[in-house]
C-alpha positions as CSV (number, residue, x, y, z in Angstrom):
1,M,20.9,-5.4,-13.5
2,P,18.4,-2.8,-12.1
3,G,19.0,-1.5,-8.6
4,S,17.0,-2.5,-5.6
5,V,14.8,0.6,-5.8
6,E,13.9,-0.2,-9.4
7,R,13.1,-3.8,-8.4
8,A,11.0,-2.7,-5.5
9,D,9.1,-0.3,-7.8
10,A,8.5,-3.1,-10.3
11,Q,7.2,-5.4,-7.5
12,L,5.0,-2.6,-6.2
13,T,3.6,-2.0,-9.7
14,G,2.5,-5.7,-9.6
15,V,0.9,-5.2,-6.2
16,V,-0.9,-2.1,-7.5
17,Q,-2.3,-4.1,-10.5
18,R,-3.5,-6.9,-8.2
19,E,-5.1,-4.4,-5.8
20,T,-6.8,-2.7,-8.8
21,S,-8.2,-6.1,-9.9
22,L,-9.4,-6.8,-6.4
23,R,-11.1,-3.5,-6.1
24,A,-12.8,-4.0,-9.5
25,A,-14.0,-7.5,-8.3
26,V,-15.3,-6.0,-5.0
27,D,-17.0,-3.1,-6.9
28,A,-18.6,-5.6,-9.3
29,G,-19.9,-7.7,-6.3
30,E,-17.7,-10.7,-7.4
31,L,-15.5,-10.7,-4.3
32,W,-16.5,-10.4,-0.7
33,L,-15.1,-11.4,2.6
34,E,-16.5,-12.2,6.0
35,A,-16.4,-8.9,7.9
36,G,-14.0,-10.2,10.5
37,V,-11.6,-11.6,7.9
38,A,-11.8,-8.3,5.9
39,E,-11.1,-6.2,9.0
40,R,-8.1,-8.3,10.0
41,A,-6.6,-8.0,6.5
42,A,-7.3,-4.3,6.5
43,A,-5.7,-3.9,10.0
44,R,-2.5,-5.7,8.7
45,C,-2.4,-3.1,5.8
46,D,-2.9,-0.3,8.3
47,Q,0.0,-1.7,10.4
48,A,2.2,-1.8,7.3
49,V,1.5,1.9,6.8
50,R,2.6,2.6,10.4
51,D,5.6,0.4,10.0
52,I,6.7,2.4,6.9
53,D,6.2,5.6,8.9
54,E,8.6,4.2,11.5
55,L,11.1,3.3,8.8
56,L,11.0,6.7,7.3
57,R,11.4,8.5,10.6
58,G,14.6,10.4,10.1
59,A,15.1,9.0,6.5
60,D,15.6,12.6,5.3
61,V,19.2,12.1,6.3
62,L,19.5,9.8,3.3
63,T,18.9,12.8,1.0
64,K,21.8,14.8,2.3
65,K,24.7,15.2,0.0
66,R,27.8,13.7,1.6
67,K,31.4,14.7,0.8
68,F,33.2,12.3,-1.4
69,G,35.9,14.6,-2.4
70,D,35.6,18.1,-3.9
71,N,36.0,17.0,-7.4
72,E,33.8,15.9,-10.3
73,D,33.7,12.2,-9.3
74,G,33.1,13.0,-5.6
75,N,30.3,15.5,-6.4
76,A,28.7,13.0,-8.8
77,A,28.8,10.2,-6.2
78,A,27.3,12.6,-3.6
79,E,24.5,13.5,-6.0
80,R,23.8,9.8,-6.8
81,F,23.5,8.8,-3.2
82,A,21.3,11.8,-2.4
83,Q,19.1,10.9,-5.3
84,A,18.9,7.3,-4.2
85,G,17.7,8.6,-0.8
86,Y,14.9,10.5,-2.5
87,E,13.9,7.5,-4.6
88,Y,13.8,5.3,-1.5
89,I,11.5,7.7,0.3
90,D,9.3,8.1,-2.7
91,S,9.0,4.4,-3.1
92,M,8.1,3.9,0.5
93,R,5.5,6.6,0.4
94,H,4.0,4.9,-2.7
95,A,3.9,1.6,-0.8
96,Q,2.0,3.3,2.0
97,R,-0.6,4.5,-0.5
98,V,-0.9,1.0,-1.9
99,F,-1.4,-0.4,1.6
100,A,-4.0,2.2,2.4
101,N,-5.9,1.4,-0.8
102,M,-5.7,-2.3,0.0
103,A,-7.1,-1.6,3.5
104,A,-10.0,0.3,1.9
105,T,-10.6,-2.6,-0.6
106,Y,-10.7,-5.2,2.2
107,R,-13.1,-3.1,4.2
108,A,-15.3,-2.7,1.2
109,A,-15.3,-6.4,0.6
110,G,-16.3,-6.9,4.2
111,R,-19.1,-4.4,3.9
112,T,-20.5,-6.2,0.9
113,V,-21.1,-9.3,3.0
114,A,-22.5,-7.3,5.9
115,E,-24.8,-5.5,3.6
116,A,-26.0,-8.7,1.9
117,D,-26.6,-10.3,5.3
118,A,-28.6,-7.3,6.4
119,A,-30.6,-7.3,3.2
120,N,-31.3,-11.1,3.5
121,E,-32.3,-10.7,7.2
122,E,-34.7,-7.9,6.2
123,M,-36.1,-10.0,3.4
124,F,-36.7,-13.0,5.6
125,R,-38.3,-10.8,8.3
126,G,-40.6,-9.3,5.7
127,R,-41.7,-12.8,4.6
128,S,-42.3,-14.1,8.2
129,E,-44.6,-11.2,9.1
């Protein structure tokens, strides 16, 4: 059974794939969101980035090698725990990048609607003159 870091990484990979699909749909003009909805979704992603920063504040302590006995088993355990700390921090930083990308995708989806509204308004103004 994989550890929690491996499970989290697998879940994050799925989120990355969904974000990539969303971004492709936005770029193709197939997905758009009302600007307020898009901004609220993006703001939640921004908040997640800040929340992770808070979680990681002081997390470097997780990477310190602890003493589990000055023998082969104790040294191996210390190494495994320190490595798990690095993996946790790396996973959380990766999650932050995913949330930042999602925020940008939501904002792009909101701009699509705003740009279409502006273009339509300009077109209708041009016809009425």
